[in-house]
N, C-alpha and C positions, 0 to 999 in steps of 0.2 A: 504494500500500500504506500502511496506517495506521502511524503512529509511525516514519516514515522521517525521521530528524532530521539536521540539518546542524550540526556543531560546528566553530567556527573559533577563530582567535587562539591558536595553539600549544597546544592542549589546554585552554585556559581557556574556560569556557562563556560565549560572547558572544551566540550566536544559536541559538534552538531553533525549527526550523520543522517542524511535524508536521501530517500530514493530519488526525489526530485527536489532540487534546492534553487533558491534565488541567488544568482551570482551577484556579488557586490559591484561588479564592473558593468556600468551601463553601456548599451550599444544602440545604434540607430536601427539596425535590423538583425534578425537572427532566423535560424531555421532549426526545427527540432523534429525528429522522427520518433514516433511512439508506436509500439506494437499493441494492438487492441483486439479483444475478442468481441465479435459481433453477437447479436441475439441468437443467430442460428448456429453458433458454435465455431464458425469460421474465424480465422485470425487475419486481420488486415493491418496495413501500416498507414498510420495517419501522418500527414505532413503538416506541421504548424509553422506558420511564418508570421513574424511580427515586424512591423515597420513603425518605429517611433516617430520618424519625421512626418509620415503621412497619418500617424495615429490610427493604425488599422491592424487587424489580425485576420489571417486567412487559415482555414482548416480544410484539408482535402484528403479524401480516401476513396478507395474503390470497394464497392459491395461485392458479395459473392457472385451475383448475377452479371457482373461486369460494369454496372452503372457507376459512373464517377460523380461523387457528391462534392460540391464546393460550397463552403460557408465563408462569408466575408462580414466582419464587424467593422463598420466605419464609425469610429468614436467622434470624429470631427462633426459629422452631420447626424449622429445618432440614428444610423440606418444599418439594418442587417439584410444580407442578400443570400438566398439559397439558390444554387443551380444544380440541376440533375442532368447529366448526359446519359441517356438511356439507349442501349443498343437496340437498333431497329430490327424488325422482322422482315428481311428482304423478300422472303417467299410470299409475303402478304402485301407486297407493294410499298413497304416503308423504305425510307432512306437508311443509310448506314447507321445513323444515330438520330435521336430526337432530343432536343434540348428544352427544358422548362426552367423558368426563373421566377422566383417569388421574392418580393421586396416588402419589408415591414419596418416599423420603427424599432430601434434598439433601446431596451430599458436598462436601468442600472442593475448591477449585480447579476447580469446574465453571463458574463465572461470577464476574466480579469483584464485590466488595462494593458495597452500595447507595450508600455515601458516595462511592466512586470513580466509580460510574456517574453519579451526580448532577452530577459536575464535568466530564463529557465534553463537549467542544465540537469541531465539525469546521469546517475552513476551506473545503472544497469540497463543499457539499451536493448538487450535481448529479452528482458522480462515482458510477459504479456500482461497488459494492464486491464483492470476492471474499475469502473467508476465507483466512488464511495457513496454517492447519492444518486438515486434514480428519480428524476423529476417527472411529473405527470405529462402525458401527451397533450399538446395544445391543438385545438381544433380551429382552423382559420378559413373563413369564407373569403375567397379571393375574387371579388365581384367586379373589379376594375382592371382593364387592360392598360399597360403602360407603354407609351411610345419611346422606344429605347434611344432614338436619336435625340430626344429632348430630355432624357432622364438625367443628364449631367447636372441639372438644376437640383436634383434630389441628392445625388452622390456621384462623385467623380469615378467611383469604382464600377458603376452599373454598366457602362458601355463595354469595357473590357470583359466583364464577367458574363454579361447577358447578350452580347451581340449575336451569338450563335442561336439564341432562342427566337430571334426575330419577332413574330407575332404571338409568342407564348410567354409574355412577361406580365406578371399579375401583381396586384396589391389589394389591400382591403379598402373599403369605402371610407372608413374612419381615418385611415392613414392618408388617403388622397385628399380628404377635406383639410387635414392638418397641413399638408404641404401647399395646398391652394391658399390657405390663410397666411402661409409664410412667404407667399409671392411666386410660387411655381406657376408657370403658364397653364391655363386650362386645357390647351391642346395636347398636353402631356398625357392626359387621361381620357379613357373612354369607358363609360359604364356598360357592362355586359348584360345581355338578357338574363332575367331571373325566372325561376320556376313559376312564380306567380303570374308572370307576364306571358308565359308559354304553357298553357294548360296541357297536362299530359307529358311534359318534358321528363323523360326517364333518366335513371342513372345509366352510365355507359355500360355497366355490367348487365343491365336488363335490356338494353337496346338491341334490336335484332338486325337492323340495317347498318352496315359499316359507315354509311354516308349520312346518317341522320344525326341531328344535334342531340346532345345529352349533357348530363352533369358528371364531371370526372372528379375523381379523388386521387391524390398522390400522397403517399406516406413515406417519411424518411426519419431516421434517428441519428442524432449525433451521439455516438455510443460512449465517447470519452472526450472531455474537454475541461480545462481549468476554469472553474466557475467562480471561486472565491479565494482570497488570500488568507493564509493562516498567520497568526501573530504569536510570537513567543515573548516571554517576560524574563528580564535579567535584573540583577541587583548590583549596583555599583557603589563605591565609596567605602570609607573605613567606619568611623563611629557614626557618621550620618549616612545611613544606607538610603539609596535612591533607586526606585524601581522604574525601569524603562521597558517599552515594548518595541518590537521590530518585526519586519516581515521575515518569516522563516520557512515558508512552504506554501503549498496550494491545496485546495479541496477540489476533487474532480467530480464532475457530474455527467449524467446521461439524460438526454431529453429527446422526446419524439414530437414530430409535427405532422399533422394531417391537413393537407391543403385541398379545398374543394373549389372547383371553378367550372365555368361553362366552356364547352368546346363545340365547334360547328359540326364535327364529324367524330363518330365513335372510332374511326380509323386512327385517331390521334390519342386514343386512350385504351389500347389493347390490353394493357396489364390488368385492367379490371375484370377481364374474362377469367383470369387465373386466381382472383381473390375470392 
């Protein structure tokens, strides 16, 4: 387990041994590779990149089915981006891969800051990690399409992350309203049809025709990521003892997300047939 530390010498900090520790040397950017066990038992390698200058964190890993998941936390704009590159079914007329992008606002305490992430080091890189805390799956209704060519107003990271998704870039209506109030141009967003406006709109799993519109769901899980900083306490001084706290490790979390959105064709949501 990460941040399992050994304190010796009668409460005085003499030795700090952590599986994953915060290096005292700050850096503008860093890269960390962590082996993680997925929910299906498979082991994957996560790549975590922190950029202190751009104040962002990127997490990327490949699922057992070959899907490449990318998560970006933009702390400057309080935006988080999820991208899934799903292998296409060529025998059913799909392209080599299908890209989906989901954009929402980033809340506090979701992931550790970029400067702390940039200082993370691990002593046992071959160890397979499991999250200390398993957070509840979040259900998100992505009812608004985002114009990726104008999305730089929301975050500078969206174009590079989501350009492959083209017309499959989504956000929530509440988030779109927030960004509109902040001055983002209205042409950046397009409200998608809703089930109430299209009586009989089926889920894609229930739709029979590959070319009929339906409601699609896509689920993913960030199986391991540093969600909180841990603090240790030390005592200094002779007769006048003073207690101080400092960052000494991280708490790891796992969190699932289920995105629901309108799609004009079931052909773009074939994974629902397998669920």
